[in-house]
C-alpha positions as CSV (number, residue, x, y, z in Angstrom):
1,M,76.2,-31.9,77.8
2,P,73.6,-32.7,80.5
3,L,70.0,-33.0,79.5
4,E,67.7,-30.3,80.7
5,H,64.0,-29.5,80.7
6,H,63.2,-25.9,79.7
7,P,60.1,-25.1,81.9
8,L,58.6,-21.7,81.3
9,N,59.1,-20.5,84.9
10,R,62.9,-21.0,84.4
11,E,62.8,-19.5,80.9
12,F,60.9,-16.4,82.1
13,P,61.6,-16.0,85.8
14,E,60.9,-12.2,85.7
15,Y,57.3,-13.0,84.5
16,R,56.5,-15.6,87.2
17,D,53.5,-13.7,88.6
18,T,52.3,-12.6,85.2
19,M,52.5,-16.2,84.0
20,Q,50.5,-17.5,86.9
21,E,47.8,-14.9,86.3
22,M,47.7,-15.6,82.6
23,L,47.5,-19.4,83.1
24,Q,44.4,-18.9,85.2
25,H,42.6,-16.2,83.1
26,N,43.9,-16.5,79.5
27,V,42.7,-19.6,77.7
28,H,45.0,-19.0,74.7
29,F,48.0,-18.5,76.9
30,S,47.2,-21.6,78.9
31,R,46.9,-23.7,75.7
32,L,50.3,-22.4,74.4
33,A,51.9,-23.1,77.8
34,Q,50.5,-26.7,77.8
35,E,51.7,-27.3,74.2
36,Y,55.2,-25.9,75.1
37,Q,55.3,-28.2,78.1
38,R,54.3,-31.2,76.0
39,L,57.0,-30.4,73.4
40,D,59.6,-29.9,76.0
41,A,58.9,-33.2,77.6
42,R,58.9,-35.0,74.2
43,I,62.2,-33.4,73.3
44,Y,63.7,-34.4,76.6
45,E,62.5,-38.0,76.2
46,V,64.1,-38.3,72.7
47,E,67.4,-36.7,73.9
48,D,67.4,-39.1,76.9
49,G,67.0,-42.1,74.6
50,K,63.6,-43.1,75.8
51,H,62.1,-42.6,72.4
52,A,63.7,-42.9,69.0
53,L,63.4,-40.0,66.5
54,D,65.6,-39.0,63.6
55,D,67.6,-35.8,63.8
56,L,65.4,-33.9,61.3
57,A,62.3,-34.7,63.3
58,L,64.0,-33.8,66.6
59,H,65.1,-30.5,65.0
60,S,61.5,-29.8,63.9
61,L,60.2,-30.4,67.4
62,K,62.9,-28.0,68.8
63,M,61.9,-25.3,66.2
64,Q,58.2,-25.7,67.2
65,R,59.3,-25.2,70.9
66,V,61.2,-22.0,69.9
67,A,58.2,-20.7,68.0
68,L,55.9,-21.3,71.0
69,K,58.4,-19.8,73.4
70,D,58.6,-16.6,71.1
71,E,54.8,-16.4,71.1
72,I,54.6,-16.9,74.8
73,A,57.3,-14.2,75.4
74,Q,55.4,-11.7,73.3
75,L,52.1,-12.4,75.2
76,L,54.0,-11.9,78.5
77,K,55.6,-8.7,77.4
78,N,52.3,-7.3,76.1
79,H,50.3,-8.2,79.3
């Protein structure tokens, strides 16, 4: 299975313009997006073997990313 990043613009292509606007004008959304990006990069590095992390800790990071993605999705849909 090839490794992939999960950037928000690929996860929510239908909200590309909305996301851009919210990144510029909504501090809460911007912070969530930055945290999502940080988690996604961390997960990618672990899966790529650049950083060691046990399976339970990696699973925890992935669950955090899912929770952030869900919150971001809700904000986008409600905008």
